[in-house]
C-alpha positions as CSV (number, residue, x, y, z in Angstrom):
1,M,-1.7,134.3,-21.6
2,G,1.6,135.7,-22.8
3,I,2.6,138.0,-25.6
4,R,2.7,137.1,-29.3
5,I,5.2,139.2,-31.2
6,D,4.3,140.0,-34.8
7,K,7.0,138.6,-37.1
8,R,6.7,141.4,-39.6
9,T,7.2,144.0,-36.8
10,A,10.2,142.1,-35.5
11,D,11.7,141.8,-38.9
12,H,11.4,145.5,-39.4
13,V,12.9,146.3,-36.0
14,L,15.8,143.9,-36.5
15,R,16.7,145.3,-39.9
16,A,16.6,148.8,-38.4
17,A,18.9,147.8,-35.6
18,F,21.3,146.2,-38.2
19,A,21.3,149.5,-40.2
20,K,22.1,151.4,-37.0
21,A,24.9,148.9,-36.1
22,M,26.4,149.5,-39.5
23,N,26.4,153.3,-39.2
24,A,26.2,154.5,-35.6
25,S,29.3,155.3,-33.6
26,D,27.7,156.1,-30.2
27,L,26.2,152.7,-29.2
28,P,26.3,151.7,-25.6
29,E,29.7,150.1,-24.6
30,Y,28.1,147.9,-21.9
31,W,26.3,145.8,-24.6
32,I,29.3,145.7,-26.9
33,H,31.5,144.4,-24.1
34,L,28.8,141.9,-23.0
35,A,28.4,140.6,-26.6
36,R,32.2,140.1,-26.9
37,T,32.3,138.3,-23.6
38,L,29.6,135.9,-24.7
39,R,31.7,135.1,-27.8
40,E,34.7,133.9,-25.7
41,V,35.9,130.4,-26.3
42,R,34.3,128.9,-23.2
43,A,31.0,130.7,-23.6
44,P,28.2,128.5,-24.8
45,R,27.1,129.2,-28.4
46,T,23.5,129.6,-27.5
47,Y,24.0,132.6,-25.3
48,T,24.6,135.1,-28.2
49,P,21.3,134.3,-29.9
50,A,19.5,134.3,-26.5
51,L,20.8,137.8,-25.9
52,C,19.8,139.0,-29.4
53,V,16.3,137.6,-29.3
54,A,15.6,139.0,-25.8
55,L,16.6,142.5,-26.9
56,L,14.7,142.1,-30.1
57,A,11.6,141.2,-28.2
58,R,11.9,144.1,-25.9
59,A,12.6,146.4,-28.8
60,C,9.2,145.3,-30.3
61,N,7.2,145.6,-27.0
62,D,8.5,147.4,-23.9
63,S,6.2,145.4,-21.6
64,V,7.9,142.1,-22.6
65,D,9.8,140.1,-20.0
66,P,13.3,139.8,-21.4
67,L,13.9,136.6,-19.4
68,S,11.1,134.8,-21.3
69,I,11.5,131.3,-22.7
70,K,8.0,130.2,-23.3
71,E,4.9,132.3,-24.0
72,E,2.7,130.4,-21.5
73,Y,4.8,131.3,-18.4
74,S,3.1,134.6,-17.7
75,D,1.1,137.4,-19.3
76,R,4.4,139.2,-20.1
77,T,6.4,136.3,-21.6
78,Y,6.8,135.3,-25.3
79,S,8.3,132.3,-27.1
80,H,11.9,133.1,-27.6
81,R,12.4,129.9,-29.7
82,T,9.7,131.0,-32.2
83,L,11.1,134.5,-32.5
84,A,14.7,133.2,-33.0
85,H,13.6,130.5,-35.6
86,G,11.1,132.7,-37.4
87,V,13.0,136.1,-37.5
88,L,16.4,136.3,-36.0
89,V,18.1,133.3,-37.8
90,P,16.8,134.0,-41.3
91,V,17.5,137.7,-41.1
92,S,21.1,137.0,-39.8
93,V,21.7,134.8,-42.8
94,E,20.3,137.3,-45.3
95,L,22.0,140.4,-43.8
96,G,25.2,138.8,-42.7
97,F,25.7,138.8,-38.9
98,D,27.1,135.9,-37.0
99,L,25.0,134.5,-34.1
100,K,27.9,132.1,-33.0
101,A,25.4,129.2,-32.8
102,T,24.7,127.3,-36.0
103,G,21.5,125.7,-37.1
104,R,18.0,126.9,-37.7
105,E,16.9,126.7,-34.1
106,P,19.8,127.8,-31.9
107,L,17.6,128.0,-28.8
108,N,16.2,124.5,-29.0
109,N,19.2,123.5,-27.0
110,Q,20.8,123.5,-23.6
111,P,20.0,125.1,-21.2
112,F,16.9,126.7,-22.6
113,F,14.6,123.9,-24.0
114,R,13.9,122.3,-20.6
115,Y,12.6,125.4,-18.9
116,D,9.9,128.0,-19.2
117,H,11.8,131.1,-17.9
118,I,15.4,131.9,-17.5
119,S,14.9,132.4,-13.7
120,E,14.1,128.7,-13.4
121,I,17.4,127.5,-15.0
122,E,19.5,125.7,-12.4
123,R,21.6,123.1,-14.2
124,I,24.5,124.9,-15.7
125,L,28.0,123.5,-16.4
126,P,30.6,125.1,-14.1
127,S,32.5,126.4,-17.2
128,A,29.4,128.1,-18.5
129,R,28.0,129.5,-15.2
130,P,29.9,132.8,-15.3
131,Y,28.6,133.5,-18.8
132,F,25.1,132.5,-17.9
133,E,25.1,134.8,-14.8
134,R,26.3,137.7,-17.0
135,L,23.5,137.1,-19.5
136,Q,20.9,136.7,-16.8
137,S,22.1,139.8,-14.9
138,A,21.9,141.9,-18.1
139,L,18.4,140.8,-18.9
140,Q,17.3,141.4,-15.3
141,M,18.7,144.9,-15.6
142,V,16.7,145.5,-18.7
143,D,13.5,144.5,-16.9
144,A,14.3,146.3,-13.6
145,E,15.2,149.5,-15.2
146,G,12.2,149.4,-17.5
147,Y,14.0,149.6,-20.8
148,T,11.9,151.3,-23.5
149,R,11.7,150.0,-27.0
150,Q,14.2,152.7,-28.1
151,Q,16.7,151.8,-25.4
152,A,16.4,148.1,-26.3
153,R,16.9,148.9,-30.0
154,S,20.2,150.7,-29.2
155,A,21.3,147.8,-27.0
156,L,20.4,145.4,-29.8
157,A,22.3,147.5,-32.4
158,A,25.4,147.4,-30.1
159,V,25.3,143.6,-29.9
160,L,24.9,143.4,-33.6
161,T,28.1,145.3,-34.2
162,V,29.9,142.4,-32.6
163,C,28.0,139.9,-34.6
164,I,28.8,141.8,-37.8
165,E,32.4,142.0,-36.9
166,A,32.5,138.2,-36.4
167,N,30.8,137.6,-39.7
168,R,33.3,139.7,-41.6
169,K,36.1,137.4,-40.4
170,K,34.3,134.5,-42.1
171,Q,34.3,136.4,-45.4
172,R,38.0,136.8,-45.6
173,V,39.0,135.0,-48.8
174,V,42.5,135.1,-50.2
175,S,42.9,136.1,-53.9
176,G,44.6,133.5,-56.2
177,S,47.6,135.8,-56.9
178,A,48.5,136.0,-53.2
179,I,49.1,132.3,-52.6
180,V,50.2,129.1,-54.4
181,E,49.1,125.5,-53.9
182,A,52.2,124.5,-51.9
183,S,51.7,127.4,-49.5
184,L,48.0,126.7,-49.0
185,I,48.8,123.0,-48.3
186,A,51.6,123.8,-45.9
187,Q,49.5,126.4,-44.0
188,T,46.5,124.1,-43.8
189,E,48.5,121.2,-42.4
190,V,50.3,123.4,-39.7
191,F,47.0,124.9,-38.7
192,V,45.0,121.7,-38.5
193,T,47.6,119.8,-36.5
194,S,48.4,122.5,-34.0
195,G,46.4,124.4,-31.3
196,V,43.1,123.1,-30.0
197,D,40.2,121.1,-31.5
198,I,42.5,119.2,-33.8
199,P,39.9,116.4,-34.5
200,R,37.2,118.9,-35.5
201,K,39.7,120.9,-37.7
202,L,40.7,117.8,-39.4
203,Q,37.1,116.8,-40.2
204,A,36.4,120.4,-41.4
205,C,39.4,120.3,-43.7
206,V,38.2,117.0,-45.3
207,A,34.7,118.4,-45.8
208,A,35.9,121.7,-47.2
209,A,38.2,119.9,-49.6
210,L,35.4,117.6,-50.8
211,D,33.2,120.6,-51.3
212,M,35.7,121.4,-54.1
213,T,34.9,118.1,-55.8
214,Y,31.4,117.0,-55.0
215,P,28.2,119.1,-55.3
216,E,26.8,118.0,-51.9
217,V,28.9,117.1,-48.8
218,A,27.6,116.3,-45.4
219,S,29.8,116.5,-42.2
220,R,28.4,115.5,-38.9
221,R,29.4,116.9,-35.5
222,L,31.9,114.8,-33.5
223,N,30.4,112.1,-31.4
224,D,27.0,112.6,-33.0
225,P,24.7,109.9,-31.5
226,S,22.3,110.1,-34.5
227,R,24.7,108.5,-37.0
228,D,22.9,106.9,-39.9
229,F,26.0,105.8,-41.9
230,P,29.6,104.9,-41.1
231,G,32.2,107.6,-41.6
232,D,32.5,111.2,-40.6
233,V,32.2,113.0,-43.9
234,H,30.0,111.9,-46.9
235,A,29.7,112.9,-50.5
236,L,26.0,112.5,-51.4
237,R,24.0,111.6,-54.5
238,K,21.1,113.7,-55.6
239,D,18.7,111.5,-53.6
240,G,20.7,112.2,-50.4
241,S,22.3,108.7,-50.2
242,P,26.0,108.4,-49.6
243,L,28.3,107.9,-52.6
244,L,31.5,108.2,-50.5
245,A,32.2,107.6,-46.8
246,V,35.3,109.1,-45.3
247,E,36.6,108.1,-41.9
248,V,38.6,111.0,-40.4
249,R,41.0,110.2,-37.6
250,G,43.4,112.2,-35.5
251,K,44.9,109.2,-33.8
252,P,46.7,106.1,-35.1
253,V,44.6,103.6,-37.1
254,T,45.4,99.9,-37.1
255,P,44.8,97.5,-40.1
256,E,42.0,95.9,-38.1
257,E,40.3,99.3,-37.5
258,L,40.5,100.1,-41.2
259,E,39.0,96.7,-42.1
260,Q,36.2,97.3,-39.6
261,F,35.4,100.6,-41.3
262,V,35.4,99.1,-44.8
263,R,33.2,96.3,-43.6
264,S,30.7,98.8,-42.2
265,V,30.7,100.8,-45.4
266,T,30.0,97.6,-47.4
267,D,27.2,96.6,-45.1
268,A,25.7,100.1,-45.5
269,G,25.8,99.8,-49.3
270,I,28.1,102.7,-49.9
271,P,30.3,102.2,-53.0
272,R,33.4,104.2,-52.1
273,S,35.4,104.5,-48.9
274,A,38.4,106.6,-47.8
275,L,40.5,107.0,-44.7
276,V,42.2,110.3,-43.8
277,V,44.5,110.0,-40.8
278,H,47.0,112.4,-39.4
279,A,48.5,111.3,-36.1
280,V,51.8,111.1,-34.3
281,G,52.6,107.4,-33.8
282,H,50.5,106.2,-36.7
283,K,52.1,103.2,-38.5
284,S,51.6,103.6,-42.2
285,L,49.1,101.3,-43.7
286,L,50.6,102.0,-47.2
287,L,54.0,100.4,-46.5
288,N,52.3,97.1,-47.0
289,E,50.9,97.3,-50.5
290,T,48.6,94.4,-50.1
291,T,46.6,96.1,-47.3
292,A,44.2,98.1,-49.5
293,I,44.2,95.5,-52.3
294,R,43.2,92.7,-49.9
295,L,40.4,94.8,-48.5
296,E,39.2,95.8,-52.0
297,Q,39.1,92.1,-53.1
298,K,37.4,91.0,-49.9
299,Y,34.7,93.7,-49.8
300,G,34.5,94.8,-53.4
301,R,35.1,98.5,-52.4
302,V,37.8,100.9,-53.5
303,V,39.7,102.0,-50.4
304,K,41.6,105.3,-50.6
305,I,44.1,106.0,-47.8
306,S,45.6,109.4,-47.0
307,E,48.0,109.5,-44.1
308,S,48.6,113.3,-43.7
309,V,46.8,116.5,-44.3
310,S,49.3,117.5,-47.0
311,S,48.8,114.2,-48.8
312,F,45.0,114.6,-48.8
313,M,45.2,118.2,-49.9
314,R,47.5,117.4,-52.8
315,D,44.8,115.0,-54.1
316,L,42.4,117.9,-54.0
317,F,44.4,119.9,-56.5
318,V,44.8,116.9,-58.8
319,W,41.2,115.6,-58.8
320,S,39.0,118.6,-58.2
321,S,36.7,119.8,-61.0
322,H,37.5,123.4,-59.9
323,D,40.5,125.2,-61.4
324,T,43.5,126.1,-59.3
325,L,42.7,129.7,-58.7
326,E,39.1,128.9,-57.7
327,I,40.4,126.4,-55.1
328,L,42.9,128.9,-53.8
329,S,40.2,131.6,-53.4
330,S,37.4,129.4,-52.2
331,F,39.0,126.8,-49.8
332,P,39.9,129.3,-47.0
333,D,36.4,130.5,-46.7
334,G,35.0,127.0,-47.1
335,M,37.2,125.7,-44.3
336,Y,36.1,128.5,-42.0
337,K,32.4,127.7,-42.7
338,R,32.9,124.0,-42.1
339,M,34.7,124.7,-38.8
340,S,31.9,127.0,-37.7
341,E,29.4,124.3,-38.6
342,I,31.0,121.7,-36.3
343,E,31.7,124.3,-33.6
344,V,35.5,124.6,-33.6
345,A,36.7,127.0,-30.8
346,E,36.4,130.7,-31.6
347,Q,40.1,131.2,-31.1
348,E,40.9,128.7,-33.8
349,L,38.4,130.4,-36.2
350,D,40.2,133.7,-35.6
351,R,43.6,132.1,-36.1
352,W,42.5,130.6,-39.5
353,A,41.0,134.0,-40.6
354,N,44.1,135.8,-39.7
355,L,46.1,133.5,-42.1
356,F,44.2,134.9,-45.0
357,P,43.7,138.7,-44.5
358,D,41.2,140.5,-46.7
359,E,43.1,142.2,-49.5
360,G,40.1,144.2,-50.7
């Protein structure tokens, strides 16, 4: 039961659609508009890869049901998760088109993983429902109108033009001659502390800065229930264990909360700890010089405290092993990638990219 799509065939079809997206100027506007709609701020990130993989499947086999989720549902369905994981995601990384969702299995997520067919999906958040209905309606149209493989390939190429455009925004990296340290620090602080998704942007800033100092840095999504270690961002040893745990806060931190964090770091056996806080109403923990010293003596851990984005960023330029020009050219792109990783709103990604226009 069901249809198994050959991965080599799908790989070839996807690459051909990408080439067409890069060169064609007469692609169907309906699919370009839909792809842009599904990248709006309130649209779930999984809908873009769901659209891509459905069109890819139809482009490989014109008898495929484009509303498929699992191969076992009928004799016309295929496993969209397998096709996404095995072909769509790796080729997107290699060729450079942005699927909006991050991770190796973007369709192993809401609302798809609980159902066998898109027609069965009932539980949708109110904010997501308009986008789900547009996606579902488009795929129903493909099936009802009997889209051929060639039509599906044109539709896929149209969608990929939008994904390519989004990826290009990620690649905007400022040249060292166009910006100085003070300017980057000031722009970063204003950006991080304004607009929406401030906690996520603050965490992304810390991770991107540590990328300039440590070879491997891990940053978890906010409110991640699978936390293994205290802190939001970690610098890792070669064996994957944390060397440094950083607590990132966008709201005031009390001395008691700081001590609780340092205690948890100690209990986890992590040798270094740091707090980065930027919040209106935060009462400085540095005014009392004994705060950090007392904690270091009590818990045997060095405690680094930064109480603004600018203070933390200045440390980057002092302690990083990278030279200044390399930081100036690499940090904007690194910040963008870290924000994408923890799913900062698309409008904020665009706002950051526009601060650093491509000069090439």
